PyMOL Python script that loads the backbone (N, CA, C, O; Angstrom):
from pymol import cmd

cmd.read_pdbstr("""\
ATOM      1  N   MET A   1     212.598  42.027 168.186  1.00  0.00           N
ATOM      2  CA  MET A   1     213.554  43.115 168.260  1.00  0.00           C
ATOM      3  C   MET A   1     214.751  42.658 169.078  1.00  0.00           C
ATOM      4  O   MET A   1     214.614  41.891 170.031  1.00  0.00           O
ATOM      5  N   ILE A   2     215.921  43.137 168.696  1.00  0.00           N
ATOM      6  CA  ILE A   2     217.184  42.809 169.346  1.00  0.00           C
ATOM      7  C   ILE A   2     217.751  44.074 169.985  1.00  0.00           C
ATOM      8  O   ILE A   2     217.739  45.146 169.380  1.00  0.00           O
ATOM      9  N   LEU A   3     218.249  43.936 171.215  1.00  0.00           N
ATOM     10  CA  LEU A   3     218.897  45.053 171.904  1.00  0.00           C
ATOM     11  C   LEU A   3     220.407  44.832 171.896  1.00  0.00           C
ATOM     12  O   LEU A   3     220.903  43.836 172.421  1.00  0.00           O
ATOM     13  N   GLU A   4     221.112  45.752 171.306  1.00  0.00           N
ATOM     14  CA  GLU A   4     222.581  45.768 171.336  1.00  0.00           C
ATOM     15  C   GLU A   4     223.000  46.586 172.553  1.00  0.00           C
ATOM     16  O   GLU A   4     222.499  47.691 172.762  1.00  0.00           O
ATOM     17  N   VAL A   5     223.916  46.050 173.354  1.00  0.00           N
ATOM     18  CA  VAL A   5     224.391  46.724 174.564  1.00  0.00           C
ATOM     19  C   VAL A   5     225.910  46.812 174.515  1.00  0.00           C
ATOM     20  O   VAL A   5     226.593  45.804 174.331  1.00  0.00           O
ATOM     21  N   ALA A   6     226.434  48.026 174.683  1.00  0.00           N
ATOM     22  CA  ALA A   6     227.888  48.220 174.712  1.00  0.00           C
ATOM     23  C   ALA A   6     228.237  49.172 175.846  1.00  0.00           C
ATOM     24  O   ALA A   6     227.675  50.262 175.948  1.00  0.00           O
ATOM     25  N   ILE A   7     229.167  48.752 176.697  1.00  0.00           N
ATOM     26  CA  ILE A   7     229.719  49.625 177.725  1.00  0.00           C
ATOM     27  C   ILE A   7     230.924  50.314 177.101  1.00  0.00           C
ATOM     28  O   ILE A   7     231.860  49.653 176.650  1.00  0.00           O
ATOM     29  N   LEU A   8     230.900  51.628 177.075  1.00  0.00           N
ATOM     30  CA  LEU A   8     231.954  52.402 176.421  1.00  0.00           C
ATOM     31  C   LEU A   8     232.807  53.115 177.464  1.00  0.00           C
ATOM     32  O   LEU A   8     232.347  54.041 178.133  1.00  0.00           O
ATOM     33  N   ASN A   9     234.043  52.673 177.593  1.00  0.00           N
ATOM     34  CA  ASN A   9     235.016  53.344 178.451  1.00  0.00           C
ATOM     35  C   ASN A   9     235.840  54.256 177.553  1.00  0.00           C
ATOM     36  O   ASN A   9     236.545  53.802 176.651  1.00  0.00           O
ATOM     37  N   ILE A  10     235.735  55.541 177.821  1.00  0.00           N
ATOM     38  CA  ILE A  10     236.380  56.561 177.002  1.00  0.00           C
ATOM     39  C   ILE A  10     237.718  56.940 177.633  1.00  0.00           C
ATOM     40  O   ILE A  10     237.838  57.027 178.855  1.00  0.00           O
ATOM     41  N   LYS A  11     238.706  57.161 176.797  1.00  0.00           N
ATOM     42  CA  LYS A  11     240.011  57.585 177.312  1.00  0.00           C
ATOM     43  C   LYS A  11     239.837  58.836 178.177  1.00  0.00           C
ATOM     44  O   LYS A  11     239.062  59.738 177.860  1.00  0.00           O
ATOM     45  N   GLU A  12     240.580  58.853 179.267  1.00  0.00           N
ATOM     46  CA  GLU A  12     240.447  59.916 180.260  1.00  0.00           C
ATOM     47  C   GLU A  12     240.515  61.311 179.635  1.00  0.00           C
ATOM     48  O   GLU A  12     241.414  61.626 178.856  1.00  0.00           O
ATOM     49  N   GLY A  13     239.540  62.124 180.005  1.00  0.00           N
ATOM     50  CA  GLY A  13     239.512  63.511 179.576  1.00  0.00           C
ATOM     51  C   GLY A  13     238.944  63.759 178.189  1.00  0.00           C
ATOM     52  O   GLY A  13     238.909  64.903 177.736  1.00  0.00           O
ATOM     53  N   LEU A  14     238.494  62.705 177.501  1.00  0.00           N
ATOM     54  CA  LEU A  14     238.005  62.870 176.129  1.00  0.00           C
ATOM     55  C   LEU A  14     236.485  62.755 176.002  1.00  0.00           C
ATOM     56  O   LEU A  14     235.961  62.659 174.892  1.00  0.00           O
ATOM     57  N   SER A  15     235.775  62.766 177.135  1.00  0.00           N
ATOM     58  CA  SER A  15     234.326  62.586 177.091  1.00  0.00           C
ATOM     59  C   SER A  15     233.617  63.667 176.280  1.00  0.00           C
ATOM     60  O   SER A  15     232.706  63.361 175.511  1.00  0.00           O
ATOM     61  N   GLN A  16     234.014  64.900 176.438  1.00  0.00           N
ATOM     62  CA  GLN A  16     233.346  65.981 175.712  1.00  0.00           C
ATOM     63  C   GLN A  16     233.545  65.826 174.202  1.00  0.00           C
ATOM     64  O   GLN A  16     232.602  66.003 173.431  1.00  0.00           O
ATOM     65  N   ALA A  17     234.752  65.500 173.784  1.00  0.00           N
ATOM     66  CA  ALA A  17     235.032  65.285 172.362  1.00  0.00           C
ATOM     67  C   ALA A  17     234.274  64.061 171.845  1.00  0.00           C
ATOM     68  O   ALA A  17     233.773  64.064 170.720  1.00  0.00           O
ATOM     69  N   PHE A  18     234.195  63.020 172.671  1.00  0.00           N
ATOM     70  CA  PHE A  18     233.432  61.831 172.296  1.00  0.00           C
ATOM     71  C   PHE A  18     231.967  62.187 172.063  1.00  0.00           C
ATOM     72  O   PHE A  18     231.377  61.771 171.066  1.00  0.00           O
ATOM     73  N   GLU A  19     231.385  62.944 172.970  1.00  0.00           N
ATOM     74  CA  GLU A  19     229.975  63.319 172.835  1.00  0.00           C
ATOM     75  C   GLU A  19     229.721  64.128 171.566  1.00  0.00           C
ATOM     76  O   GLU A  19     228.691  63.953 170.916  1.00  0.00           O
ATOM     77  N   LEU A  20     230.638  64.998 171.217  1.00  0.00           N
ATOM     78  CA  LEU A  20     230.489  65.768 169.976  1.00  0.00           C
ATOM     79  C   LEU A  20     230.567  64.856 168.752  1.00  0.00           C
ATOM     80  O   LEU A  20     229.788  65.011 167.811  1.00  0.00           O
ATOM     81  N   SER A  21     231.488  63.923 168.761  1.00  0.00           N
ATOM     82  CA  SER A  21     231.601  62.978 167.651  1.00  0.00           C
ATOM     83  C   SER A  21     230.383  62.063 167.583  1.00  0.00           C
ATOM     84  O   SER A  21     229.927  61.694 166.501  1.00  0.00           O
ATOM     85  N   PHE A  22     229.865  61.705 168.753  1.00  0.00           N
ATOM     86  CA  PHE A  22     228.699  60.822 168.770  1.00  0.00           C
ATOM     87  C   PHE A  22     227.485  61.508 168.152  1.00  0.00           C
ATOM     88  O   PHE A  22     226.648  60.843 167.543  1.00  0.00           O
ATOM     89  N   GLN A  23     227.378  62.807 168.297  1.00  0.00           N
ATOM     90  CA  GLN A  23     226.264  63.539 167.676  1.00  0.00           C
ATOM     91  C   GLN A  23     226.280  63.366 166.156  1.00  0.00           C
ATOM     92  O   GLN A  23     225.224  63.302 165.527  1.00  0.00           O
ATOM     93  N   LYS A  24     227.454  63.291 165.577  1.00  0.00           N
ATOM     94  CA  LYS A  24     227.576  63.028 164.135  1.00  0.00           C
ATOM     95  C   LYS A  24     227.311  61.548 163.845  1.00  0.00           C
ATOM     96  O   LYS A  24     226.621  61.210 162.883  1.00  0.00           O
ATOM     97  N   ALA A  25     227.862  60.678 164.679  1.00  0.00           N
ATOM     98  CA  ALA A  25     227.759  59.232 164.450  1.00  0.00           C
ATOM     99  C   ALA A  25     226.330  58.727 164.583  1.00  0.00           C
ATOM    100  O   ALA A  25     225.942  57.793 163.881  1.00  0.00           O
ATOM    101  N   GLU A  26     225.543  59.322 165.466  1.00  0.00           N
ATOM    102  CA  GLU A  26     224.184  58.819 165.644  1.00  0.00           C
ATOM    103  C   GLU A  26     223.322  59.060 164.406  1.00  0.00           C
ATOM    104  O   GLU A  26     222.337  58.353 164.195  1.00  0.00           O
ATOM    105  N   LYS A  27     223.676  60.034 163.599  1.00  0.00           N
ATOM    106  CA  LYS A  27     222.968  60.259 162.334  1.00  0.00           C
ATOM    107  C   LYS A  27     223.267  59.118 161.361  1.00  0.00           C
ATOM    108  O   LYS A  27     222.422  58.749 160.546  1.00  0.00           O
ATOM    109  N   ILE A  28     224.462  58.571 161.453  1.00  0.00           N
ATOM    110  CA  ILE A  28     224.848  57.450 160.588  1.00  0.00           C
ATOM    111  C   ILE A  28     224.068  56.200 160.972  1.00  0.00           C
ATOM    112  O   ILE A  28     223.428  55.579 160.124  1.00  0.00           O
ATOM    113  N   ILE A  29     224.120  55.833 162.241  1.00  0.00           N
ATOM    114  CA  ILE A  29     223.493  54.577 162.665  1.00  0.00           C
ATOM    115  C   ILE A  29     221.984  54.625 162.467  1.00  0.00           C
ATOM    116  O   ILE A  29     221.371  53.613 162.126  1.00  0.00           O
ATOM    117  N   SER A  30     221.389  55.774 162.674  1.00  0.00           N
ATOM    118  CA  SER A  30     219.932  55.869 162.554  1.00  0.00           C
ATOM    119  C   SER A  30     219.452  55.776 161.101  1.00  0.00           C
ATOM    120  O   SER A  30     218.255  55.634 160.849  1.00  0.00           O
ATOM    121  N   SER A  31     220.382  55.854 160.155  1.00  0.00           N
ATOM    122  CA  SER A  31     220.018  55.760 158.741  1.00  0.00           C
ATOM    123  C   SER A  31     220.072  54.325 158.208  1.00  0.00           C
ATOM    124  O   SER A  31     219.701  54.078 157.060  1.00  0.00           O
ATOM    125  N   ILE A  32     220.529  53.387 159.027  1.00  0.00           N
ATOM    126  CA  ILE A  32     220.738  52.001 158.584  1.00  0.00           C
ATOM    127  C   ILE A  32     219.424  51.218 158.610  1.00  0.00           C
ATOM    128  O   ILE A  32     218.636  51.339 159.548  1.00  0.00           O
ATOM    129  N   GLU A  33     219.205  50.425 157.580  1.00  0.00           N
ATOM    130  CA  GLU A  33     218.003  49.591 157.523  1.00  0.00           C
ATOM    131  C   GLU A  33     217.975  48.634 158.715  1.00  0.00           C
ATOM    132  O   GLU A  33     218.977  47.988 159.020  1.00  0.00           O
ATOM    133  N   GLY A  34     216.847  48.547 159.376  1.00  0.00           N
ATOM    134  CA  GLY A  34     216.694  47.679 160.532  1.00  0.00           C
ATOM    135  C   GLY A  34     216.936  48.376 161.860  1.00  0.00           C
ATOM    136  O   GLY A  34     216.639  47.819 162.917  1.00  0.00           O
ATOM    137  N   TYR A  35     217.473  49.591 161.815  1.00  0.00           N
ATOM    138  CA  TYR A  35     217.655  50.384 163.030  1.00  0.00           C
ATOM    139  C   TYR A  35     216.281  50.779 163.555  1.00  0.00           C
ATOM    140  O   TYR A  35     215.398  51.146 162.779  1.00  0.00           O
ATOM    141  N   VAL A  36     216.099  50.704 164.874  1.00  0.00           N
ATOM    142  CA  VAL A  36     214.835  51.101 165.499  1.00  0.00           C
ATOM    143  C   VAL A  36     215.021  52.343 166.356  1.00  0.00           C
ATOM    144  O   VAL A  36     214.311  53.333 166.177  1.00  0.00           O
ATOM    145  N   SER A  37     215.978  52.298 167.296  1.00  0.00           N
ATOM    146  CA  SER A  37     216.205  53.432 168.198  1.00  0.00           C
ATOM    147  C   SER A  37     217.518  53.227 168.947  1.00  0.00           C
ATOM    148  O   SER A  37     218.093  52.139 168.922  1.00  0.00           O
ATOM    149  N   HIS A  38     217.989  54.287 169.618  1.00  0.00           N
ATOM    150  CA  HIS A  38     219.178  54.153 170.457  1.00  0.00           C
ATOM    151  C   HIS A  38     219.136  55.158 171.604  1.00  0.00           C
ATOM    152  O   HIS A  38     218.421  56.159 171.563  1.00  0.00           O
ATOM    153  N   LYS A  39     219.931  54.850 172.626  1.00  0.00           N
ATOM    154  CA  LYS A  39     220.136  55.748 173.757  1.00  0.00           C
ATOM    155  C   LYS A  39     221.597  55.643 174.166  1.00  0.00           C
ATOM    156  O   LYS A  39     222.159  54.551 174.242  1.00  0.00           O
ATOM    157  N   LEU A  40     222.198  56.789 174.426  1.00  0.00           N
ATOM    158  CA  LEU A  40     223.542  56.844 174.999  1.00  0.00           C
ATOM    159  C   LEU A  40     223.393  57.467 176.376  1.00  0.00           C
ATOM    160  O   LEU A  40     222.894  58.585 176.505  1.00  0.00           O
ATOM    161  N   LYS A  41     223.821  56.752 177.398  1.00  0.00           N
ATOM    162  CA  LYS A  41     223.699  57.224 178.777  1.00  0.00           C
ATOM    163  C   LYS A  41     225.080  57.349 179.402  1.00  0.00           C
ATOM    164  O   LYS A  41     225.918  56.458 179.265  1.00  0.00           O
ATOM    165  N   LYS A  42     225.310  58.470 180.094  1.00  0.00           N
ATOM    166  CA  LYS A  42     226.588  58.738 180.770  1.00  0.00           C
ATOM    167  C   LYS A  42     226.521  58.184 182.194  1.00  0.00           C
ATOM    168  O   LYS A  42     225.534  58.383 182.901  1.00  0.00           O
ATOM    169  N   CYS A  43     227.560  57.500 182.594  1.00  0.00           N
ATOM    170  CA  CYS A  43     227.640  56.939 183.946  1.00  0.00           C
ATOM    171  C   CYS A  43     227.760  58.056 184.981  1.00  0.00           C
ATOM    172  O   CYS A  43     228.481  59.031 184.769  1.00  0.00           O
ATOM    173  N   ILE A  44     227.069  57.912 186.075  1.00  0.00           N
ATOM    174  CA  ILE A  44     227.127  58.894 187.166  1.00  0.00           C
ATOM    175  C   ILE A  44     228.395  58.708 187.995  1.00  0.00           C
ATOM    176  O   ILE A  44     229.039  59.681 188.390  1.00  0.00           O
ATOM    177  N   GLU A  45     228.747  57.447 188.253  1.00  0.00           N
ATOM    178  CA  GLU A  45     229.878  57.177 189.152  1.00  0.00           C
ATOM    179  C   GLU A  45     231.245  57.305 188.488  1.00  0.00           C
ATOM    180  O   GLU A  45     232.230  57.613 189.159  1.00  0.00           O
ATOM    181  N   GLN A  46     231.317  57.075 187.184  1.00  0.00           N
ATOM    182  CA  GLN A  46     232.610  57.108 186.496  1.00  0.00           C
ATOM    183  C   GLN A  46     232.555  58.118 185.356  1.00  0.00           C
ATOM    184  O   GLN A  46     231.762  57.974 184.425  1.00  0.00           O
ATOM    185  N   GLU A  47     233.379  59.112 185.432  1.00  0.00           N
ATOM    186  CA  GLU A  47     233.384  60.262 184.522  1.00  0.00           C
ATOM    187  C   GLU A  47     233.402  59.910 183.040  1.00  0.00           C
ATOM    188  O   GLU A  47     232.647  60.495 182.263  1.00  0.00           O
ATOM    189  N   ASP A  48     234.227  58.990 182.644  1.00  0.00           N
ATOM    190  CA  ASP A  48     234.446  58.710 181.222  1.00  0.00           C
ATOM    191  C   ASP A  48     233.841  57.372 180.788  1.00  0.00           C
ATOM    192  O   ASP A  48     234.438  56.639 179.999  1.00  0.00           O
ATOM    193  N   LYS A  49     232.645  57.060 181.314  1.00  0.00           N
ATOM    194  CA  LYS A  49     232.004  55.781 181.005  1.00  0.00           C
ATOM    195  C   LYS A  49     230.567  56.028 180.540  1.00  0.00           C
ATOM    196  O   LYS A  49     229.851  56.867 181.086  1.00  0.00           O
ATOM    197  N   TYR A  50     230.167  55.264 179.507  1.00  0.00           N
ATOM    198  CA  TYR A  50     228.831  55.384 178.928  1.00  0.00           C
ATOM    199  C   TYR A  50     228.283  53.988 178.662  1.00  0.00           C
ATOM    200  O   TYR A  50     229.025  53.007 178.622  1.00  0.00           O
ATOM    201  N   ILE A  51     226.978  53.923 178.482  1.00  0.00           N
ATOM    202  CA  ILE A  51     226.349  52.711 177.967  1.00  0.00           C
ATOM    203  C   ILE A  51     225.590  53.119 176.710  1.00  0.00           C
ATOM    204  O   ILE A  51     224.887  54.129 176.686  1.00  0.00           O
ATOM    205  N   LEU A  52     225.748  52.309 175.669  1.00  0.00           N
ATOM    206  CA  LEU A  52     225.044  52.522 174.412  1.00  0.00           C
ATOM    207  C   LEU A  52     224.059  51.377 174.225  1.00  0.00           C
ATOM    208  O   LEU A  52     224.438  50.206 174.240  1.00  0.00           O
ATOM    209  N   LEU A  53     222.794  51.730 174.049  1.00  0.00           N
ATOM    210  CA  LEU A  53     221.726  50.767 173.831  1.00  0.00           C
ATOM    211  C   LEU A  53     221.125  51.045 172.457  1.00  0.00           C
ATOM    212  O   LEU A  53     220.641  52.146 172.194  1.00  0.00           O
ATOM    213  N   VAL A  54     221.160  50.048 171.593  1.00  0.00           N
ATOM    214  CA  VAL A  54     220.613  50.209 170.242  1.00  0.00           C
ATOM    215  C   VAL A  54     219.617  49.089 169.981  1.00  0.00           C
ATOM    216  O   VAL A  54     219.938  47.912 170.149  1.00  0.00           O
ATOM    217  N   ASN A  55     218.425  49.452 169.577  1.00  0.00           N
ATOM    218  CA  ASN A  55     217.411  48.475 169.186  1.00  0.00           C
ATOM    219  C   ASN A  55     217.454  48.276 167.677  1.00  0.00           C
ATOM    220  O   ASN A  55     217.437  49.229 166.898  1.00  0.00           O
ATOM    221  N   TRP A  56     217.512  47.003 167.294  1.00  0.00           N
ATOM    222  CA  TRP A  56     217.524  46.602 165.891  1.00  0.00           C
ATOM    223  C   TRP A  56     216.352  45.667 165.651  1.00  0.00           C
ATOM    224  O   TRP A  56     215.902  44.972 166.562  1.00  0.00           O
ATOM    225  N   GLU A  57     215.858  45.656 164.414  1.00  0.00           N
ATOM    226  CA  GLU A  57     214.789  44.718 164.079  1.00  0.00           C
ATOM    227  C   GLU A  57     215.287  43.282 164.177  1.00  0.00           C
ATOM    228  O   GLU A  57     214.585  42.421 164.708  1.00  0.00           O
ATOM    229  N   THR A  58     216.504  43.010 163.665  1.00  0.00           N
ATOM    230  CA  THR A  58     217.088  41.667 163.727  1.00  0.00           C
ATOM    231  C   THR A  58     218.572  41.763 164.060  1.00  0.00           C
ATOM    232  O   THR A  58     219.179  42.825 163.924  1.00  0.00           O
ATOM    233  N   LEU A  59     219.144  40.661 164.492  1.00  0.00           N
ATOM    234  CA  LEU A  59     220.584  40.605 164.754  1.00  0.00           C
ATOM    235  C   LEU A  59     221.365  40.861 163.467  1.00  0.00           C
ATOM    236  O   LEU A  59     222.403  41.522 163.492  1.00  0.00           O
ATOM    237  N   GLU A  60     220.874  40.344 162.354  1.00  0.00           N
ATOM    238  CA  GLU A  60     221.544  40.516 161.069  1.00  0.00           C
ATOM    239  C   GLU A  60     221.599  41.986 160.643  1.00  0.00           C
ATOM    240  O   GLU A  60     222.549  42.411 159.986  1.00  0.00           O
ATOM    241  N   ASP A  61     220.576  42.757 161.021  1.00  0.00           N
ATOM    242  CA  ASP A  61     220.594  44.190 160.689  1.00  0.00           C
ATOM    243  C   ASP A  61     221.809  44.871 161.304  1.00  0.00           C
ATOM    244  O   ASP A  61     222.388  45.773 160.698  1.00  0.00           O
ATOM    245  N   HIS A  62     222.197  44.452 162.492  1.00  0.00           N
ATOM    246  CA  HIS A  62     223.375  45.039 163.133  1.00  0.00           C
ATOM    247  C   HIS A  62     224.659  44.396 162.621  1.00  0.00           C
ATOM    248  O   HIS A  62     225.564  45.079 162.141  1.00  0.00           O
ATOM    249  N   GLU A  63     224.723  43.069 162.733  1.00  0.00           N
ATOM    250  CA  GLU A  63     225.958  42.349 162.434  1.00  0.00           C
ATOM    251  C   GLU A  63     226.358  42.409 160.965  1.00  0.00           C
ATOM    252  O   GLU A  63     227.544  42.518 160.655  1.00  0.00           O
ATOM    253  N   LYS A  64     225.400  42.340 160.068  1.00  0.00           N
ATOM    254  CA  LYS A  64     225.709  42.341 158.635  1.00  0.00           C
ATOM    255  C   LYS A  64     225.356  43.680 157.996  1.00  0.00           C
ATOM    256  O   LYS A  64     226.183  44.297 157.325  1.00  0.00           O
ATOM    257  N   GLY A  65     224.115  44.122 158.212  1.00  0.00           N
ATOM    258  CA  GLY A  65     223.662  45.346 157.565  1.00  0.00           C
ATOM    259  C   GLY A  65     224.466  46.577 157.947  1.00  0.00           C
ATOM    260  O   GLY A  65     224.795  47.393 157.086  1.00  0.00           O
ATOM    261  N   PHE A  66     224.787  46.721 159.227  1.00  0.00           N
ATOM    262  CA  PHE A  66     225.545  47.883 159.688  1.00  0.00           C
ATOM    263  C   PHE A  66     227.048  47.630 159.651  1.00  0.00           C
ATOM    264  O   PHE A  66     227.791  48.386 159.025  1.00  0.00           O
ATOM    265  N   ARG A  67     227.487  46.592 160.306  1.00  0.00           N
ATOM    266  CA  ARG A  67     228.932  46.377 160.455  1.00  0.00           C
ATOM    267  C   ARG A  67     229.658  46.089 159.146  1.00  0.00           C
ATOM    268  O   ARG A  67     230.878  46.239 159.083  1.00  0.00           O
ATOM    269  N   LYS A  68     228.964  45.694 158.135  1.00  0.00           N
ATOM    270  CA  LYS A  68     229.609  45.429 156.846  1.00  0.00           C
ATOM    271  C   LYS A  68     229.319  46.540 155.832  1.00  0.00           C
ATOM    272  O   LYS A  68     229.560  46.373 154.636  1.00  0.00           O
ATOM    273  N   SER A  69     228.805  47.667 156.313  1.00  0.00           N
ATOM    274  CA  SER A  69     228.433  48.766 155.420  1.00  0.00           C
ATOM    275  C   SER A  69     229.553  49.809 155.319  1.00  0.00           C
ATOM    276  O   SER A  69     230.447  49.862 156.163  1.00  0.00           O
ATOM    277  N   LYS A  70     229.485  50.624 154.281  1.00  0.00           N
ATOM    278  CA  LYS A  70     230.430  51.741 154.159  1.00  0.00           C
ATOM    279  C   LYS A  70     230.160  52.781 155.247  1.00  0.00           C
ATOM    280  O   LYS A  70     231.079  53.481 155.674  1.00  0.00           O
ATOM    281  N   GLU A  71     228.922  52.886 155.692  1.00  0.00           N
ATOM    282  CA  GLU A  71     228.590  53.815 156.781  1.00  0.00           C
ATOM    283  C   GLU A  71     229.315  53.445 158.072  1.00  0.00           C
ATOM    284  O   GLU A  71     229.689  54.321 158.852  1.00  0.00           O
ATOM    285  N   TYR A  72     229.513  52.143 158.295  1.00  0.00           N
ATOM    286  CA  TYR A  72     230.221  51.691 159.493  1.00  0.00           C
ATOM    287  C   TYR A  72     231.668  52.185 159.497  1.00  0.00           C
ATOM    288  O   TYR A  72     232.226  52.468 160.557  1.00  0.00           O
ATOM    289  N   GLN A  73     232.263  52.287 158.331  1.00  0.00           N
ATOM    290  CA  GLN A  73     233.638  52.792 158.258  1.00  0.00           C
ATOM    291  C   GLN A  73     233.713  54.234 158.768  1.00  0.00           C
ATOM    292  O   GLN A  73     234.671  54.611 159.443  1.00  0.00           O
ATOM    293  N   GLU A  74     232.716  55.018 158.446  1.00  0.00           N
ATOM    294  CA  GLU A  74     232.651  56.402 158.946  1.00  0.00           C
ATOM    295  C   GLU A  74     232.404  56.412 160.457  1.00  0.00           C
ATOM    296  O   GLU A  74     233.005  57.210 161.176  1.00  0.00           O
ATOM    297  N   TRP A  75     231.526  55.535 160.937  1.00  0.00           N
ATOM    298  CA  TRP A  75     231.257  55.374 162.375  1.00  0.00           C
ATOM    299  C   TRP A  75     232.561  55.069 163.114  1.00  0.00           C
ATOM    300  O   TRP A  75     232.857  55.665 164.150  1.00  0.00           O
ATOM    301  N   LYS A  76     233.333  54.131 162.563  1.00  0.00           N
ATOM    302  CA  LYS A  76     234.615  53.764 163.171  1.00  0.00           C
ATOM    303  C   LYS A  76     235.553  54.961 163.251  1.00  0.00           C
ATOM    304  O   LYS A  76     236.179  55.196 164.284  1.00  0.00           O
ATOM    305  N   LYS A  77     235.650  55.715 162.164  1.00  0.00           N
ATOM    306  CA  LYS A  77     236.542  56.895 162.148  1.00  0.00           C
ATOM    307  C   LYS A  77     236.139  57.914 163.205  1.00  0.00           C
ATOM    308  O   LYS A  77     236.995  58.535 163.835  1.00  0.00           O
ATOM    309  N   LEU A  78     234.851  58.082 163.394  1.00  0.00           N
ATOM    310  CA  LEU A  78     234.353  59.067 164.354  1.00  0.00           C
ATOM    311  C   LEU A  78     234.545  58.634 165.804  1.00  0.00           C
ATOM    312  O   LEU A  78     234.798  59.476 166.666  1.00  0.00           O
ATOM    313  N   LEU A  79     234.430  57.333 166.090  1.00  0.00           N
ATOM    314  CA  LEU A  79     234.312  56.904 167.491  1.00  0.00           C
ATOM    315  C   LEU A  79     235.374  55.951 168.029  1.00  0.00           C
ATOM    316  O   LEU A  79     235.724  56.034 169.206  1.00  0.00           O
ATOM    317  N   HIS A  80     235.890  55.060 167.211  1.00  0.00           N
ATOM    318  CA  HIS A  80     236.701  53.969 167.765  1.00  0.00           C
ATOM    319  C   HIS A  80     237.983  54.430 168.451  1.00  0.00           C
ATOM    320  O   HIS A  80     238.482  53.726 169.329  1.00  0.00           O
ATOM    321  N   HIS A  81     238.523  55.559 168.091  1.00  0.00           N
ATOM    322  CA  HIS A  81     239.763  56.011 168.730  1.00  0.00           C
ATOM    323  C   HIS A  81     239.552  56.523 170.159  1.00  0.00           C
ATOM    324  O   HIS A  81     240.523  56.787 170.867  1.00  0.00           O
ATOM    325  N   PHE A  82     238.304  56.663 170.585  1.00  0.00           N
ATOM    326  CA  PHE A  82     238.021  57.133 171.948  1.00  0.00           C
ATOM    327  C   PHE A  82     238.032  56.002 172.979  1.00  0.00           C
ATOM    328  O   PHE A  82     238.162  56.272 174.173  1.00  0.00           O
ATOM    329  N   TYR A  83     237.900  54.752 172.553  1.00  0.00           N
ATOM    330  CA  TYR A  83     237.673  53.642 173.482  1.00  0.00           C
ATOM    331  C   TYR A  83     238.969  53.092 174.080  1.00  0.00           C
ATOM    332  O   TYR A  83     239.971  52.909 173.389  1.00  0.00           O
ATOM    333  N   GLU A  84     238.910  52.836 175.395  1.00  0.00           N
ATOM    334  CA  GLU A  84     240.039  52.216 176.091  1.00  0.00           C
ATOM    335  C   GLU A  84     239.513  51.471 177.310  1.00  0.00           C
ATOM    336  O   GLU A  84     239.229  52.110 178.323  1.00  0.00           O
ATOM    337  N   PRO A  85     239.373  50.166 177.260  1.00  0.00           N
ATOM    338  CA  PRO A  85     239.645  49.250 176.158  1.00  0.00           C
ATOM    339  C   PRO A  85     238.486  49.277 175.150  1.00  0.00           C
ATOM    340  O   PRO A  85     237.473  49.945 175.357  1.00  0.00           O
ATOM    341  N   PHE A  86     238.670  48.535 174.064  1.00  0.00           N
ATOM    342  CA  PHE A  86     237.614  48.460 173.065  1.00  0.00           C
ATOM    343  C   PHE A  86     236.415  47.725 173.682  1.00  0.00           C
ATOM    344  O   PHE A  86     236.600  46.712 174.358  1.00  0.00           O
ATOM    345  N   PRO A  87     235.204  48.217 173.461  1.00  0.00           N
ATOM    346  CA  PRO A  87     234.037  47.641 174.141  1.00  0.00           C
ATOM    347  C   PRO A  87     233.644  46.257 173.641  1.00  0.00           C
ATOM    348  O   PRO A  87     233.823  45.910 172.473  1.00  0.00           O
ATOM    349  N   VAL A  88     233.107  45.493 174.565  1.00  0.00           N
ATOM    350  CA  VAL A  88     232.454  44.242 174.246  1.00  0.00           C
ATOM    351  C   VAL A  88     231.000  44.594 173.905  1.00  0.00           C
ATOM    352  O   VAL A  88     230.344  45.324 174.647  1.00  0.00           O
ATOM    353  N   VAL A  89     230.509  44.077 172.787  1.00  0.00           N
ATOM    354  CA  VAL A  89     229.142  44.328 172.375  1.00  0.00           C
ATOM    355  C   VAL A  89     228.362  43.035 172.515  1.00  0.00           C
ATOM    356  O   VAL A  89     228.780  41.984 172.030  1.00  0.00           O
ATOM    357  N   GLU A  90     227.214  43.129 173.189  1.00  0.00           N
ATOM    358  CA  GLU A  90     226.361  41.953 173.386  1.00  0.00           C
ATOM    359  C   GLU A  90     224.964  42.252 172.865  1.00  0.00           C
ATOM    360  O   GLU A  90     224.569  43.411 172.739  1.00  0.00           O
ATOM    361  N   HIS A  91     224.224  41.194 172.565  1.00  0.00           N
ATOM    362  CA  HIS A  91     222.879  41.320 172.031  1.00  0.00           C
ATOM    363  C   HIS A  91     221.895  40.573 172.926  1.00  0.00           C
ATOM    364  O   HIS A  91     222.206  39.500 173.444  1.00  0.00           O
ATOM    365  N   TYR A  92     220.709  41.145 173.101  1.00  0.00           N
ATOM    366  CA  TYR A  92     219.680  40.572 173.958  1.00  0.00           C
ATOM    367  C   TYR A  92     218.350  40.568 173.214  1.00  0.00           C
ATOM    368  O   TYR A  92     218.075  41.435 172.384  1.00  0.00           O
ATOM    369  N   LYS A  93     217.524  39.555 173.540  1.00  0.00           N
ATOM    370  CA  LYS A  93     216.196  39.517 172.925  1.00  0.00           C
ATOM    371  C   LYS A  93     215.124  39.659 173.976  1.00  0.00           C
ATOM    372  O   LYS A  93     213.937  39.650 173.652  1.00  0.00           O
TER     373      LYS A  93
END
""", "prot")
cmd.dss("prot")
cmd.show_as("cartoon", "prot")
cmd.util.cbc("prot")
cmd.orient("prot")
């Protein structure tokens, strides 16, 4: 199993809107082949900061199966405009 880790810095004051959009987006990611589970955690010390942890069966399930899918385009529309700066995504085994 592979753990995807992303620190999400949300534009100031948009956390509530981000959380609402994420509720829609998590239905998308959870439908992708190779998806196992995810958690979104809000930072205690910084108001507009989150960590996203996604478990995938393989790295390819995330990098190719999800990121090259039509579902990813919808994910991008829902979430990418909230990030400042755009997050670095890393994978762990």
